C-alpha positions in Angstrom: -5.9 5.4 -7.0 -2.3 5.5 -6.2 -1.0 8.9 -5.2 1.9 10.8 -3.8 2.0 13.4 -1.1 4.3 16.0 0.2 5.3 16.8 3.8 5.3 20.4 5.0 8.6 22.1 4.7 10.2 20.0 7.5 10.3 16.9 5.3 10.6 17.8 1.6 10.3 14.3 0.2 6.9 13.2 -0.9 5.4 9.9 -1.6 2.7 8.4 -3.8 -0.6 7.0 -2.7 -4.0 5.5 -3.6 -7.0 7.8 -3.2 -10.4 7.1 -1.9 -11.7 7.9 -5.4 -10.2 4.6 -6.6 -12.1 2.6 -4.0 -13.4 0.4 -6.7 -10.2 0.1 -8.7 -6.5 -0.8 -8.5 -6.2 -0.8 -4.8 -9.0 -3.3 -4.5 -6.4 -5.6 -6.1 -4.7 -5.9 -2.7 -8.0 -7.0 -1.3 -7.3 -10.2 -3.2 -3.7 -10.0 -4.2 -2.2 -10.6 -0.9 -3.9 -13.9 0.1 -4.0 -14.9 -3.5 -0.5 -14.0 -4.4 0.8 -16.1 -1.6 -0.9 -19.0 -3.2 0.0 -18.1 -6.8 3.7 -17.7 -6.0 4.2 -20.4 -3.4 5.3 -22.8 -6.1 7.7 -20.4 -7.6 10.2 -20.5 -4.7 8.7 -23.2 -2.3 3.3 4.6 2.0 3.9 4.5 7.5 7.5 5.9 7.8 8.1 9.5 6.9 4.8 11.2 6.9 5.8 13.0 3.8 3.1 11.3 2.0 0.0 9.2 2.5 -2.5 7.1 0.6 -6.0 6.1 1.2 -6.8 2.4 0.8 -9.7 0.1 0.0 -7.7 -3.0 -0.5 -8.6 -5.1 2.5 -8.3 -8.8 1.5 -11.3 -10.9 0.8 -11.5 -14.6 0.3 -11.5 -15.8 -3.3 -12.2 -19.3 -4.8 -9.3 -21.6 -5.0 -7.6 -21.8 -8.4 -4.7 -23.8 -9.8 -1.4 -22.1 -8.8 0.2 -19.9 -11.4 4.0 -19.9 -11.5 5.2 -16.5 -12.6 8.3 -16.7 -14.9 10.5 -14.7 -12.6 13.9 -14.9 -11.0 14.0 -16.1 -7.4 14.8 -13.5 -4.6 18.4 -12.7 -4.5 19.1 -14.3 -7.8 18.7 -11.4 -10.2 21.5 -12.5 -12.4 24.3 -10.3 -13.8 22.9 -7.0 -12.8 25.2 -5.1 -10.5 24.7 -1.8 -8.7 26.4 1.2 -10.4 28.1 4.1 -8.7 27.3 6.6 -11.4 25.1 9.5 -10.6 21.9 8.6 -12.5 22.9 5.8 -14.9 22.3 8.4 -17.6 23.8 8.0 -21.1 24.8 10.5 -23.7 21.7 9.3 -25.7 19.5 10.1 -22.8 20.8 13.6 -22.7 20.2 14.1 -26.4 16.7 12.7 -26.1 15.6 15.5 -23.8 17.2 18.5 -25.5 13.8 19.6 -26.7 12.2 19.4 -23.2 11.8 22.4 -21.0 12.9 21.3 -17.5 12.9 22.5 -14.8 9.9 24.6 -15.7 10.4 28.4 -15.5 9.8 30.1 -12.2 6.7 31.7 -13.6 5.1 28.2 -13.7 5.6 27.6 -10.0 2.4 29.5 -9.0 0.3 27.5 -11.5 1.3 29.1 -14.8 -0.2 31.7 -17.0 -3.6 32.9 -15.9 -3.7 30.3 -13.1 -6.1 32.1 -10.9 -8.7 32.5 -13.6 -8.3 28.9 -14.8 -8.6 27.7 -11.2 -11.8 29.5 -10.7 -13.3 28.0 -13.9 -11.9 24.5 -13.7 -14.1 21.6 -12.6 -13.8 17.9 -12.7 -16.1 16.7 -15.5 -19.0 14.4 -14.8 -20.1 11.5 -16.9 -16.6 10.3 -17.9 -16.5 7.3 -15.5 -13.9 9.0 -13.3 -14.7 10.7 -10.0 -16.0 14.2 -10.3 -15.6 15.0 -6.5 -12.9 17.7 -6.0 -12.3 16.3 -2.5 -10.6 13.3 -4.2 -7.6 15.6 -4.8 -6.9 15.8 -1.0 -7.6 18.1 1.8 -6.8 21.7 1.0 -6.0 20.9 -2.7 -7.1 23.4 -5.4 -8.1 22.0 -8.8 -6.1 23.8 -11.6 -6.9 22.0 -14.9 -8.5 18.9 -16.4 -7.4 17.7 -19.8 -8.3 14.9 -22.1 -5.5 13.3 -24.0 -6.3 13.2 -27.7 -3.7 12.2 -30.3 -0.9 12.8 -27.9 -2.1 16.3 -27.0 -3.9 18.0 -24.2 -7.5 19.0 -24.8 -9.3 21.1 -22.2 -12.2 19.3 -20.4 -12.8 21.8 -17.7 -14.2 24.8 -19.6 -11.2 26.9 -18.7 -9.6 27.3 -22.1 -6.7 25.7 -23.9 -3.5 24.5 -22.1 -1.0 27.2 -21.4 2.7 26.9 -22.1 3.6 25.6 -18.6 1.1 22.8 -18.9 2.2 21.9 -22.4 5.8 21.7 -21.1 4.8 19.6 -18.2 2.8 17.3 -20.4 5.8 16.8 -22.8 7.9 15.7 -19.8 5.2 13.4 -18.5 4.5 11.7 -21.8 8.2 11.2 -22.5 8.4 8.6 -19.7 5.2 6.6 -20.5 5.5 3.5 -22.6 3.6 3.8 -25.9 0.9 1.2 -25.1 0.2 2.8 -21.7 0.2 6.3 -23.3 -2.5 5.1 -25.7 -4.7 4.1 -22.7 -4.3 7.5 -20.9 -7.6 9.3 -21.0 -7.1 12.4 -18.8 -4.5 14.5 -16.9 -5.6 16.4 -13.9 -3.4 19.2 -12.4 -3.9 20.7 -9.0 -2.0 22.7 -6.4 -2.1 23.8 -2.7 -2.0 27.3 -1.2 1.2 28.2 0.7 -0.5 28.0 4.0 -1.3 24.3 3.5 2.2 23.4 2.4 3.7 25.2 5.4 1.2 24.0 8.0 3.2 22.0 10.6 0.0 20.4 11.9 -0.5 18.4 8.7 1.4 15.4 9.9 0.0 13.3 7.0 1.5 15.6 4.4 -0.4 16.5 1.2 -1.3 14.4 -1.8 1.1 14.9 -4.7 -0.3 12.7 -7.4 -2.5 9.7 -8.1 -3.5 7.1 -10.7 -7.2 6.4 -11.3 -8.4 3.5 -13.5 -11.8 4.1 -15.1 -14.4 2.0 -13.3 -16.3 1.5 -16.6 -13.1 0.2 -18.3 -10.1 -0.3 -16.0 -7.8 -0.7 -19.0 -8.1 3.1 -19.3 -6.9 5.6 -16.7 -6.2 9.2 -15.7 -3.3 10.7 -13.9 -3.5 13.6 -11.4 -0.4 15.5 -10.4 0.3 18.4 -8.0 2.2 21.2 -9.6 3.8 22.7 -6.5 6.8 20.4 -6.0 10.5 20.7 -6.5 11.6 19.4 -10.0 13.1 16.2 -8.6 10.0 15.5 -6.6 7.7 16.1 -9.6 9.7 13.6 -11.7 9.6 11.0 -8.8 5.8 11.5 -8.6 5.4 11.1 -12.3 7.5 7.9 -12.4 5.7 6.5 -9.3 2.3 6.9 -10.9 3.4 5.5 -14.2 4.8 2.6 -12.2 1.3 1.8 -11.1 0.1 1.8 -14.7 3.0 -0.4 -15.8 2.3 -2.9 -13.0 -1.0 -4.0 -14.5 -2.3 -1.8 -17.3 -3.5 -1.6 -20.0 -3.5 -5.2 -21.2 -3.1 -7.2 -18.0 -6.7 -7.0 -17.0 -9.9 -8.2 -18.6 -13.6 -8.1 -17.8 -14.7 -11.3 -16.1 -17.2 -12.5 -13.7 -15.7 -15.9 -13.5 -15.7 -17.0 -9.9 -12.4 -18.8 -10.5 -10.6 -15.5 -11.3 -7.6 -15.3 -8.9 -7.6 -11.5 -8.7 -10.8 -9.4 -8.9 -9.6 -5.9 -8.8 -12.9 -3.9 -8.7 -16.6 -4.3 -8.0 -17.4 -4.7 -11.7 -15.6 -8.1 -11.6 -12.5 -7.1 -13.6 -9.9 -9.8 -13.4 -6.2 -9.1 -13.2 -3.9 -11.3 -15.4 -1.5 -13.3 -13.1 1.3 -12.7 -15.7 1.4 -9.0 -14.9 4.7 -7.3 -13.9 3.3 -6.9 -10.4 3.0 -10.6 -9.9 6.5 -11.1 -11.2 7.9 -8.5 -8.9 6.1 -9.9 -5.9 7.1 -13.5 -6.6 10.7 -12.5 -7.4 11.5 -10.1 -4.6 9.4 -11.0 -1.6 10.6 -13.8 0.6 8.1 -16.3 2.0 8.4 -14.6 5.4 7.7 -11.2 4.0 4.7 -12.5 2.1 3.3 -14.1 5.2 3.9 -10.9 7.2 2.3 -8.5 4.8 -0.6 -10.9 4.2 -1.2 -11.1 7.9 -1.2 -7.3 8.2 -4.0 -7.0 5.6 -5.9 -10.1 6.8 -9.0 -8.4 8.1 -8.5 -4.7 8.2 -6.3 -1.8 7.1 -3.0 -1.9 9.1 -2.2 0.9 11.5 0.7 3.2 10.5 2.9 1.9 13.3 2.4 -1.7 12.1 3.6 -0.8 8.7 6.6 1.1 10.1 7.3 -2.0 12.1 7.2 -4.2 9.0 9.6 -1.8 7.3 11.9 -1.9 10.3 12.3 -5.7 9.9 14.1 -5.3 6.6 14.7 -1.6 5.8 17.4 -2.6 3.2 14.6 -4.3 1.2 12.7 -1.0 0.4 13.6 2.2 -1.3 11.4 4.1 1.2 9.3 3.4 4.2 6.2 4.0 2.2 7.2 1.2 -0.2 6.7 -1.2 2.7 3.1 -0.2 3.0 1.9 -2.7 0.3 3.4 -4.6 -2.6 1.5 -2.4 -5.1 3.2 0.7 -3.6 6.5 -1.2 -3.4 6.4 -1.8 -7.1 5.5 1.8 -7.9 8.2 3.2 -5.6 10.9 0.8 -6.8 9.9 1.4 -10.4 10.2 5.2 -9.9 13.7 5.0 -8.4 14.8 2.4 -11.0 13.4 4.5 -13.9 15.1 7.7 -12.7 18.3 6.3 -11.3 18.8 2.8 -12.5 20.9 0.9 -10.0 23.0 3.9 -9.0 24.0 4.1 -5.4 23.5 7.8 -5.5 19.7 7.6 -5.8 18.0 9.5 -3.0 16.5 6.4 -1.3 15.7 6.4 2.4 18.4 4.9 4.6 21.5 3.2 3.2 22.5 3.9 -0.4 21.7 0.3 -1.2 18.1 0.4 0.2 15.8 -1.4 -2.2 18.8 -2.2 -4.5 17.7 -5.8 -5.0 14.3 -4.7 -6.3 15.8 -2.1 -8.6 18.2 -4.8 -9.9 15.3 -7.1 -10.4 13.5 -4.5 -12.5 16.7 -4.0 -14.5 16.9 -7.7 -15.1 13.2 -7.7 -16.2 14.0 -4.9 -18.6 17.0 -6.7 -20.1 14.7 -9.7 -20.6 12.3 -7.6 -22.5 9.5 -7.7 -20.0 9.8 -4.0 -19.2 10.6 -1.1 -21.5 13.8 0.6 -20.3 13.8 3.0 -23.3 11.1 5.3 -21.8 13.2 5.9 -18.7 16.1 7.4 -20.7 14.5 10.9 -21.0 13.6 11.1 -17.3 17.2 10.0 -16.4 18.4 12.8 -18.6 16.2 15.3 -16.9 17.3 14.2 -13.4 20.8 15.6 -14.2 19.3 19.0 -14.6 18.2 19.2 -11.0 
């Protein structure tokens, strides 16, 4: 499960990560993606940093049977076509502003402590069992407090936790979230989990790893369906970035770029059930189109036989900081896609995006995503509402 996390007050920016609960899901992709992607894309062009966030990983590469190389239809690195960085604040248009007039954002101050009746709902809420998703509250992160669990039915929230219907704050938050999810991916969304942290956890200077601010969890029984979990104690801009990051994980592979398969020739087996990832996914295009051969070799080597140490990932980022929107993005190509997607979805190719480092950090990857959208391979329309909300603060 990909997820984001938030640093204690000293470092307000949070990042997304993959949780232990997804040990058998998306992150296992990297177990095979890295060595396999190198082979798949060779013919195409022949999380770590600020401790504001962390992710748990289970994607240590394994060997996979050799298959015929797949050439992804992508633009080579550095050749993203006519897309040029913009200097405007958020690349927002007048239409974007009109599209979000009905949305309540930022949420009222009364929602910051969890919303109406938060204490009672928190006591009653529980992660449901028997749905295929993890029911272990520890999956939310150390110190996290479960607030609510909802099923998504006909575009609306339906309580799954025995704590009563959604309150106004959660309905407002849901409308913001759903406004940025492409229709096909929205139809595959099963559940929304909301949680928070007590003030003493957020302010604890000893928590060098930060706190988890969100995650994406495919259903082990059917990885074409998923749930999203979001922390509700973040600044508005950070909540939007978390939403966009987790949706980026969904867009990278789901819902239609995986299929059940126990074929030993499958290039990417992304979970223990034998689910096979389609090599035509946006993630493959991104990796083939934005990673140089040297970068592919380096990141594959880091994951060759174990999970890299944080200092190794920081060192990898330091070799080309201009290539990543954040230090965390350099932790793995799956996270790089999600981070780059989040910044592109919220800020387009604006140089005023709050990236780490120089204003052009990760610009080539945001420009690549822009080119993919112009080519019809990504849906740029869903980003309009979020870009409109960014201007509200």
